[in-house]
C-alpha positions in Angstrom: -11.7 -5.1 -9.2 -14.0 -5.3 -12.1 -17.1 -7.5 -12.5 -15.7 -9.1 -15.5 -12.5 -10.1 -14.2 -11.5 -11.7 -10.6 -8.0 -9.6 -10.9 -7.3 -6.3 -9.6 -5.0 -3.7 -10.6 -1.7 -2.8 -8.2 -2.3 -0.1 -6.0 -0.8 3.2 -7.1 2.4 3.3 -4.9 3.1 -0.3 -3.7 4.3 -1.9 -7.3 8.0 -0.3 -6.4 8.1 -2.0 -2.9 6.5 -5.4 -4.4 9.4 -5.3 -7.0 12.1 -4.4 -4.3 10.5 -7.4 -2.0 10.5 -9.8 -4.9 14.3 -8.9 -5.8 15.0 -9.4 -2.7 13.6 -12.8 -2.1 14.1 -14.2 -5.2 17.5 -12.8 -6.7 17.9 -11.5 -10.0 15.1 -12.0 -12.1 13.8 -10.6 -15.8 10.8 -8.1 -15.8 8.5 -11.2 -17.1 9.6 -13.2 -14.0 9.2 -10.5 -11.5 5.7 -9.6 -12.9 4.9 -13.3 -12.6 6.0 -13.9 -9.2 4.1 -10.9 -7.8 1.0 -12.2 -9.2 1.7 -15.5 -7.6 2.4 -14.2 -4.1 -0.8 -12.2 -4.2 -2.5 -15.6 -5.5 -3.5 -14.4 -8.5 -5.5 -11.6 -7.4 -3.2 -8.8 -8.6 -3.0 -8.2 -12.7 0.4 -6.6 -13.6 0.1 -4.5 -16.5 3.4 -4.6 -18.4 2.8 -0.8 -19.5 3.4 0.1 -15.6 5.8 -2.8 -14.5 8.9 -1.9 -17.4 8.7 2.1 -16.8 8.8 1.4 -13.0 12.0 -1.0 -13.1 13.4 1.8 -15.4 12.6 4.4 -12.7 13.9 2.0 -9.9 17.1 1.6 -12.1 17.7 5.2 -12.8 17.3 6.0 -9.0 20.1 3.5 -7.9 17.6 0.9 -6.1 18.1 -1.9 -8.6 20.6 -2.6 -11.3 20.1 -4.2 -14.8 22.4 -6.5 -16.8 21.4 -7.9 -20.4 21.9 -11.9 -20.1 19.7 -14.8 -21.7 16.1 -16.2 -20.3 15.3 -20.1 -19.5 13.8 -19.8 -23.2 16.9 -18.5 -25.0 15.9 -15.0 -25.5 17.7 -12.1 -24.6 16.1 -10.6 -21.2 17.4 -7.8 -18.9 17.7 -9.2 -15.0 17.2 -7.1 -12.6 18.8 -7.3 -9.0 18.8 -5.4 -6.0 21.5 -3.1 -5.0 22.7 -1.7 -1.4 20.6 1.5 -2.0 17.6 -0.5 -2.8 18.2 -2.5 0.2 18.0 0.3 2.4 15.1 1.8 0.4 13.3 -1.4 0.7 13.5 -1.3 4.4 12.3 2.4 5.0 9.0 1.4 2.2 8.4 -1.5 4.6 8.4 0.5 7.9 6.2 3.3 6.1 3.8 0.5 4.8 3.7 -1.3 8.1 3.0 1.9 9.8 0.1 2.8 7.4 -1.0 -1.0 7.8 -1.3 -0.3 11.6 -2.9 3.1 11.2 -5.9 1.7 8.9 -6.2 -1.4 10.8 -7.3 0.9 13.7 -9.8 2.5 11.5 -11.2 -0.7 10.2 -11.5 -2.6 13.5 -14.7 -4.1 14.1 -17.5 -1.8 15.3 -17.5 -4.0 18.7 -14.1 -2.3 19.6 -16.1 0.9 20.1 -19.0 -0.3 22.0 -19.0 1.3 25.5 -16.6 4.0 24.5 -17.8 7.7 25.1 -16.8 10.6 23.0 -17.5 14.1 24.4 -17.5 17.3 22.3 -18.4 19.4 19.3 -16.7 16.8 17.0 -18.8 14.1 17.8 -22.0 15.5 17.8 -24.1 13.0 16.0 -26.8 12.1 18.1 -27.0 10.9 21.9 -27.2 12.9 25.1 -26.2 15.9 26.3 -23.0 15.8 28.1 -21.8 17.9 31.3 -19.4 19.8 29.2 -22.1 21.3 26.8 -21.2 19.0 23.6 -23.1 15.8 22.8 -22.2 12.1 24.2 -22.8 9.1 22.0 -21.1 5.7 21.9 -22.2 5.5 18.1 -19.3 5.2 15.7 -17.9 6.2 13.1 -18.2 9.7 14.4 -18.0 12.4 11.8 -17.2 16.1 12.1 -20.1 18.1 11.0 -18.2 19.9 7.9 -18.0 16.2 6.7 -21.3 15.2 7.2 -20.7 11.6 6.4 -18.6 11.9 3.6 -14.9 10.4 3.6 -12.1 12.7 4.0 -8.9 11.8 1.7 -6.2 10.8 3.7 -2.3 11.0 2.4 0.4 9.5 3.7 4.1 10.2 3.2 5.5 8.0 0.6 9.1 7.8 1.9 10.9 9.6 5.0 13.2 12.5 4.4 16.7 11.1 4.5 
């Protein structure tokens, strides 16, 4: 999100799921209709870049997750209407499960600090302050705990975008 705009770009790896979910919910739509619905669903917080949307639609069509058919839009213009295929429904179910799992994992990391008060951690990975424990490592109730090699820096995490079939 930039200071000049209240909208943000779509996160990498999420557009395909949003397209599939939109087509599942509303049935066949042309590209502009898909983009507008995604923007509306986000409460107009997302900005859909059409230079990203149409290549993603083409990719999903080539992979067999959606099928396109030419027709006429509400304003009388020729437009390609996309619909979810059976393979697309299967992929949507799998991707939804993957994102729900990723969200649950992130929720654990983003839990309020109060959820960690009172918990004691032992061992060399949690050596940021505190008193010595009987096990030789440091003991602390502070959170977050960073392994010494990170020294407070964020480590990049990656999640599998899809499960092997």
